[in-house]
C-alpha positions as CSV (number, residue, x, y, z in Angstrom):
1,M,90.7,-22.0,-50.5
2,D,92.0,-25.5,-50.6
3,G,94.0,-26.5,-47.5
4,K,93.1,-23.4,-45.5
5,V,90.4,-22.6,-42.9
6,V,88.9,-19.3,-43.8
7,Q,86.3,-17.0,-42.1
8,L,83.5,-15.4,-44.1
9,R,82.6,-11.8,-43.6
10,N,79.9,-9.6,-45.1
11,D,80.1,-6.0,-44.0
12,Q,76.6,-5.3,-45.2
13,S,74.8,-7.8,-43.0
14,P,74.7,-8.4,-39.2
15,L,77.0,-11.0,-37.9
16,E,75.3,-14.3,-37.0
17,Y,78.6,-15.6,-35.6
18,D,81.5,-13.5,-34.4
19,P,84.5,-15.8,-33.9
20,K,87.7,-14.0,-33.0
21,A,91.1,-14.9,-34.5
22,G,92.9,-17.4,-32.3
23,Q,89.8,-18.8,-30.6
24,R,89.5,-22.6,-30.5
25,Y,86.3,-24.5,-31.1
26,P,85.8,-28.2,-30.2
27,F,84.1,-30.6,-32.7
28,A,82.8,-33.9,-31.5
29,L,84.2,-37.2,-32.9
30,K,82.5,-40.5,-33.2
31,N,84.8,-42.0,-30.6
32,G,83.6,-39.4,-28.0
33,K,86.8,-37.3,-28.2
34,K,87.1,-33.7,-29.4
35,A,88.8,-32.2,-32.3
36,I,90.0,-28.6,-32.0
37,F,89.8,-26.0,-34.8
38,T,91.5,-22.6,-34.4
39,V,89.9,-19.5,-35.9
40,P,92.3,-18.1,-38.6
41,R,93.2,-14.5,-39.0
42,Q,92.4,-14.6,-42.7
43,K,88.9,-13.4,-43.7
44,V,87.2,-13.6,-47.0
45,N,84.7,-10.9,-47.9
46,V,81.5,-12.3,-49.6
47,R,78.5,-10.6,-51.1
48,P,75.8,-13.3,-51.1
49,W,72.3,-13.0,-52.5
50,A,69.4,-12.1,-50.3
51,V,68.7,-15.8,-49.9
52,S,71.9,-17.6,-49.1
53,V,73.3,-20.4,-47.0
54,F,76.5,-18.4,-46.3
55,A,76.3,-16.5,-43.0
56,S,78.7,-13.8,-42.1
57,G,81.2,-15.1,-39.5
58,A,80.9,-18.7,-40.5
59,L,84.1,-20.8,-40.9
60,L,84.8,-22.8,-44.0
61,V,86.8,-25.9,-43.3
62,P,88.1,-27.9,-46.3
63,P,87.2,-31.6,-46.2
64,E,90.9,-32.7,-46.2
65,L,91.4,-30.8,-42.9
66,A,88.4,-32.3,-41.2
67,P,89.0,-35.3,-38.9
68,D,88.2,-38.7,-40.4
69,R,85.9,-39.6,-37.4
70,L,84.0,-36.3,-37.3
71,D,80.6,-36.9,-35.8
72,D,78.5,-35.3,-38.6
73,S,75.2,-37.1,-37.8
74,N,73.7,-33.9,-36.6
75,G,75.3,-31.7,-39.2
76,T,74.0,-30.5,-42.6
77,L,75.5,-31.0,-46.0
78,T,75.3,-27.9,-48.3
79,L,75.4,-28.5,-52.0
80,V,75.9,-25.5,-54.3
81,S,74.9,-26.0,-58.0
82,D,73.5,-24.1,-60.9
83,S,70.0,-22.8,-60.6
84,D,68.9,-24.3,-63.9
85,P,65.8,-26.4,-63.4
86,A,67.3,-29.5,-65.1
87,T,70.4,-29.3,-62.8
88,V,68.3,-28.8,-59.7
89,R,66.1,-31.8,-60.7
90,A,69.2,-33.9,-61.3
91,V,70.7,-33.0,-57.9
92,L,67.4,-33.8,-56.1
93,D,67.1,-37.1,-57.9
94,G,70.7,-38.0,-57.0
95,I,70.0,-37.2,-53.3
96,G,66.8,-39.2,-53.4
97,A,68.7,-42.2,-54.9
98,V,71.4,-42.1,-52.2
99,A,69.4,-41.0,-49.1
100,P,65.7,-41.1,-49.8
101,T,64.7,-40.4,-46.2
102,S,67.0,-37.4,-45.6
103,P,65.3,-34.0,-45.4
104,V,66.3,-31.6,-48.1
105,E,65.8,-27.8,-47.6
106,P,66.2,-25.9,-50.8
107,V,67.5,-22.4,-50.5
108,G,66.1,-19.9,-53.0
109,I,64.3,-22.6,-55.0
110,V,60.7,-23.6,-54.7
111,I,60.3,-27.3,-55.5
112,D,56.6,-27.0,-56.3
113,S,57.3,-24.3,-58.8
114,L,59.7,-26.7,-60.7
115,A,56.8,-29.1,-61.3
116,Q,54.5,-26.3,-62.3
117,L,57.2,-24.9,-64.6
118,T,57.3,-28.3,-66.4
119,V,53.6,-28.4,-66.9
120,I,53.5,-24.8,-68.1
121,R,56.4,-25.4,-70.5
122,S,54.6,-28.5,-71.9
123,L,51.4,-26.5,-72.4
124,L,53.3,-23.7,-74.1
125,A,55.0,-26.2,-76.4
126,V,51.7,-27.7,-77.4
127,G,50.2,-24.3,-77.9
128,M,53.1,-23.2,-80.0
129,V,52.9,-26.3,-82.2
130,L,49.1,-25.9,-82.6
131,G,49.5,-22.2,-83.4
132,L,52.2,-23.0,-85.9
133,V,50.1,-25.6,-87.7
134,I,46.9,-23.6,-87.6
135,G,48.7,-20.4,-88.7
136,V,50.4,-22.1,-91.7
137,A,47.2,-23.8,-92.7
138,A,45.2,-20.6,-92.6
139,F,47.9,-18.7,-94.5
140,V,48.0,-21.4,-97.2
141,V,44.2,-21.3,-97.5
142,S,44.3,-17.5,-97.8
143,V,47.0,-17.7,-100.5
144,A,45.1,-20.2,-102.5
145,D,41.9,-18.1,-102.3
146,R,43.8,-15.0,-103.4
147,A,45.4,-16.9,-106.2
148,L,42.0,-18.1,-107.4
149,E,40.7,-14.5,-107.4
150,R,43.7,-13.4,-109.5
151,R,43.4,-16.0,-112.2
152,A,41.9,-13.6,-114.6
153,Q,44.7,-11.1,-114.0
154,V,47.3,-13.8,-114.4
155,A,45.7,-15.0,-117.6
156,A,45.7,-11.5,-119.0
157,L,49.4,-11.0,-118.1
158,A,50.2,-14.3,-119.7
159,L,48.5,-13.2,-122.9
160,L,50.4,-9.9,-122.9
161,G,53.7,-11.9,-122.9
162,A,54.6,-12.1,-119.2
163,R,56.9,-15.1,-118.5
164,A,55.7,-17.8,-116.1
165,G,58.8,-17.4,-114.0
166,T,58.1,-13.7,-113.5
167,L,54.5,-14.4,-112.5
168,R,55.6,-17.0,-110.0
169,G,58.2,-14.7,-108.6
170,V,55.7,-11.9,-108.1
171,Q,53.3,-14.4,-106.5
172,V,55.9,-15.6,-104.1
173,L,57.0,-12.0,-103.3
174,Q,53.4,-11.0,-102.6
175,V,53.0,-13.9,-100.2
176,V,56.4,-13.8,-98.4
177,M,56.8,-10.0,-97.9
178,P,53.9,-9.4,-95.5
179,L,54.4,-12.7,-93.8
180,A,58.2,-11.9,-93.3
181,L,57.4,-8.5,-91.8
182,G,54.8,-9.9,-89.5
183,L,57.0,-12.8,-88.3
184,G,60.0,-10.6,-87.9
185,G,58.2,-8.1,-85.9
186,A,56.7,-10.9,-83.7
187,V,60.1,-12.4,-83.0
188,V,61.8,-9.1,-82.2
189,A,58.9,-8.0,-80.0
190,G,58.9,-11.3,-78.1
191,W,62.6,-11.3,-77.6
192,L,62.6,-7.7,-76.3
193,A,59.7,-8.5,-74.0
194,E,61.6,-11.5,-72.5
195,S,64.8,-9.4,-72.1
196,S,62.9,-6.6,-70.5
197,Y,61.4,-9.0,-68.0
198,L,64.8,-10.5,-67.2
199,I,66.4,-7.1,-66.7
200,T,63.6,-5.6,-64.5
201,G,63.4,-8.9,-62.6
202,G,67.1,-8.8,-61.7
203,G,68.0,-12.0,-63.6
204,A,71.6,-13.1,-63.9
205,V,71.2,-13.3,-67.7
206,H,69.8,-10.1,-69.2
207,W,70.0,-10.8,-72.9
208,D,68.9,-14.3,-73.5
209,W,70.1,-15.6,-76.9
210,E,69.5,-19.3,-76.3
211,G,66.0,-19.7,-77.8
212,L,66.4,-17.0,-80.5
213,P,67.9,-19.3,-83.2
214,L,65.1,-21.7,-82.9
215,L,62.5,-19.0,-83.3
216,V,64.3,-17.6,-86.3
217,A,64.6,-21.1,-87.9
218,A,60.8,-21.7,-87.3
219,A,60.0,-18.3,-88.9
220,L,62.2,-19.2,-91.9
221,G,60.4,-22.6,-92.1
222,V,57.0,-20.9,-92.2
223,L,58.2,-18.5,-95.0
224,L,59.5,-21.5,-97.0
225,V,56.3,-23.4,-96.7
226,A,54.2,-20.4,-97.7
227,A,56.5,-19.7,-100.7
228,L,56.3,-23.3,-101.9
229,A,52.5,-23.3,-101.5
230,S,52.2,-20.2,-103.6
231,V,54.2,-21.4,-106.6
232,P,51.6,-24.0,-108.0
233,M,49.0,-21.3,-108.0
234,V,50.4,-19.8,-111.2
235,R,49.9,-22.2,-114.1
236,R,51.8,-22.2,-117.4
237,H,48.9,-22.5,-119.7
238,V,46.0,-20.0,-120.1
239,D,42.5,-21.3,-119.6
240,P,40.0,-19.5,-121.9
241,E,37.4,-19.4,-119.2
242,H,39.6,-17.2,-117.1
243,I,39.7,-14.5,-119.8
244,R,37.0,-11.9,-119.3
245,R,36.0,-8.7,-121.2
246,D,35.2,-5.4,-119.6
């Protein structure tokens, strides 16, 4: 609360400090004198996480109420920010640029895990790109092989009067349908697995929609590439060598 000194209370945890309303506490100034703070009657109930810098019974003093010459050389500065790795990294980089020798004690965050997370994400990104390239190439090869096997059937259908557009449409449908079912099932299963992990792990975000549009766009891109690769497999003219008699 701006402009007010408040006392934190958490009824579900033991009191580390138990200041009484009206008690006065001295704070040292840089000139050797003392500044007096009076414990207010107003209390704020908080429900912090298991790992928190907020202790029950602590006093929150707004900066505008603190003396200008407060001796804070032995104090600690608590910064509260988002838990996103990019935000944490930006905060740590900012502290290192201002006070590179000051000790930093992260609460609820393991700094080594952030570096490991960056490496793991890079490896996952490389693996996903390689899997995408190899998967598309393998599917295109299988489509080409299947088209070569069906040349005699396509030639027979063309002789019977089937239009080239109809043959191409059927070819694309035979390629896209199973691939769409497989990719759709993979995206849904992966998204449900991630959400289940977040829910059972007590995450703040249960249903993560952030990366889903990218996965859907990638799946649509794969379907488009496979469809375009299957179109040239149906030719307009009929080669006599492709016609066989039973």
